[in-house]
C-alpha positions as CSV (number, residue, x, y, z in Angstrom):
1,X,9.5,28.0,-0.7
2,X,6.1,26.6,0.0
3,X,6.5,22.8,0.4
4,X,3.6,20.3,0.5
5,X,2.7,19.1,4.0
6,X,4.1,15.8,5.3
7,X,0.7,14.1,4.6
8,X,0.5,15.5,1.0
9,X,4.1,14.3,0.4
10,X,3.4,10.8,1.7
11,X,0.3,10.5,-0.5
12,X,2.4,11.4,-3.5
13,X,5.1,9.0,-2.6
14,X,2.6,6.2,-2.1
15,X,1.2,6.8,-5.6
16,X,4.7,6.9,-7.1
17,X,5.5,3.4,-5.7
18,X,2.3,1.6,-6.7
19,X,1.3,-0.3,-9.8
20,X,-1.7,0.5,-12.0
21,X,-3.9,-1.6,-9.6
22,X,-2.7,0.5,-6.6
23,X,-0.6,-2.4,-5.2
24,X,2.8,-1.5,-3.6
25,X,5.7,-2.3,-5.9
26,X,8.3,-2.4,-3.2
27,X,8.5,-4.7,-0.2
28,X,7.5,-3.6,3.3
29,X,11.0,-2.7,4.4
30,X,11.7,-0.6,1.4
31,X,8.3,1.2,1.8
32,X,9.2,1.8,5.4
33,X,12.5,3.4,4.5
34,X,10.7,5.7,2.0
35,X,8.1,6.8,4.6
36,X,10.9,7.8,6.9
37,X,12.8,9.5,4.1
38,X,9.9,11.6,2.9
39,X,8.1,12.0,6.2
40,X,11.0,12.8,8.4
41,X,14.4,13.2,6.6
42,X,13.3,15.4,3.7
43,X,11.6,18.0,5.9
44,X,14.8,18.2,8.1
45,X,17.0,18.5,5.0
46,X,14.7,21.3,3.8
47,X,15.0,23.1,7.1
48,X,18.8,22.6,7.2
49,X,19.3,24.0,3.7
50,X,16.8,26.9,3.9
51,X,19.4,29.5,4.6
52,X,22.1,28.0,2.4
53,X,22.3,29.9,-1.0
54,X,24.2,27.1,-2.8
55,X,21.7,24.4,-1.7
56,X,19.6,22.8,-4.4
57,X,16.0,22.3,-3.5
58,X,14.6,18.8,-3.1
59,X,11.7,18.5,-5.6
60,X,9.3,16.0,-7.1
61,X,12.0,15.6,-9.9
62,X,14.1,14.0,-7.2
63,X,11.2,11.7,-6.3
64,X,10.9,10.7,-9.9
65,X,14.6,10.1,-10.1
66,X,14.4,7.9,-7.0
67,X,11.4,6.0,-8.4
68,X,13.2,5.4,-11.8
69,X,16.2,3.9,-10.0
70,X,13.9,1.5,-8.0
71,X,11.0,0.8,-10.4
72,X,11.0,-0.1,-14.1
73,X,8.4,2.3,-15.5
74,X,7.5,0.0,-18.4
75,X,6.8,-3.1,-16.4
76,X,6.0,-1.4,-13.1
77,X,8.1,-3.9,-11.3
78,X,11.0,-3.5,-8.8
79,X,14.4,-3.2,-10.4
80,X,16.7,-5.8,-8.9
81,X,19.9,-4.0,-9.5
82,X,19.5,-1.1,-7.0
83,X,18.5,-1.1,-3.4
84,X,16.7,1.7,-1.7
85,X,19.8,2.6,0.2
86,X,21.9,2.9,-2.9
87,X,19.2,4.9,-4.8
88,X,18.8,7.3,-1.9
89,X,22.6,7.8,-1.7
90,X,22.8,8.5,-5.4
91,X,19.8,10.8,-5.6
92,X,20.1,12.8,-2.3
93,X,23.8,12.6,-1.2
94,X,25.8,12.5,-4.4
95,X,23.7,15.2,-6.1
96,X,24.5,17.6,-3.2
97,X,28.1,16.7,-3.2
98,X,28.4,17.6,-6.9
99,X,27.6,21.2,-6.0
100,X,30.5,21.5,-3.5
101,X,28.4,22.2,-0.4
102,X,30.1,19.8,1.9
103,X,28.1,20.3,5.1
104,X,24.8,19.4,3.4
105,X,25.5,15.8,2.4
106,X,27.2,15.3,5.8
107,X,24.0,16.4,7.6
108,X,21.8,14.4,5.2
109,X,23.8,11.3,5.8
110,X,23.5,11.6,9.5
111,X,19.7,12.0,9.2
112,X,19.5,9.0,6.9
113,X,21.5,6.9,9.4
114,X,19.6,8.1,12.4
115,X,16.2,7.3,10.7
116,X,17.5,4.0,9.5
117,X,16.9,4.9,5.8
118,X,20.4,3.8,4.9
119,X,21.3,0.5,6.6
120,X,23.3,-1.4,3.9
121,X,26.9,-1.8,5.1
122,X,28.3,-1.4,1.6
123,X,26.4,1.8,1.0
124,X,27.5,3.1,4.4
125,X,31.1,2.3,3.5
126,X,30.7,4.2,0.2
127,X,29.4,7.2,2.1
128,X,32.3,7.1,4.6
129,X,34.8,6.9,1.6
130,X,33.0,9.8,0.0
131,X,33.6,11.8,3.2
132,X,30.0,12.2,4.4
133,X,31.1,10.9,7.8
134,X,34.0,9.1,9.5
135,X,33.7,5.4,10.3
136,X,33.5,6.3,14.0
137,X,30.6,8.7,13.4
138,X,28.7,6.1,11.4
139,X,29.3,3.4,14.0
140,X,28.2,5.7,16.8
141,X,24.9,6.5,15.1
142,X,24.2,2.9,14.0
143,X,25.3,1.4,17.4
144,X,24.8,4.0,20.1
145,X,25.1,1.5,22.9
146,X,28.5,0.3,21.8
147,X,29.7,3.9,21.3
148,X,28.7,5.0,24.8
149,X,31.5,5.0,27.4
150,X,31.4,2.2,29.9
151,X,29.9,3.0,33.3
152,X,32.5,3.4,36.1
């Protein structure tokens, strides 16, 4: 599949999360997470799933689903009931888990943790409970210094 370049994708994402006056709808932290998600995590997910026949492709429909979870299209304002972390989990992790391909959401979760797209402790706990990682794996990614063995 021929995907848009990183730059093209980020331009699309920027437009999706702006109001009619081209002002950002989300706060700086949320926008930063989306930049990491679409600039770094999505390309690695696409590479990881390229040879997996059961994998669903990430598309602009997913981008719209993510936007609709975060932004009220009528008012063009931020929805207060869903965080970026929760919306990303629901759109990208839970949708893959529905198709029974277990290694894909596990890899996606690791990428999301490494790139600090998901940082909310409640969402991380939900992901651990869903089997996307063990608590030890999540802790080691989030706190690499504390997971490293002590020097002799």
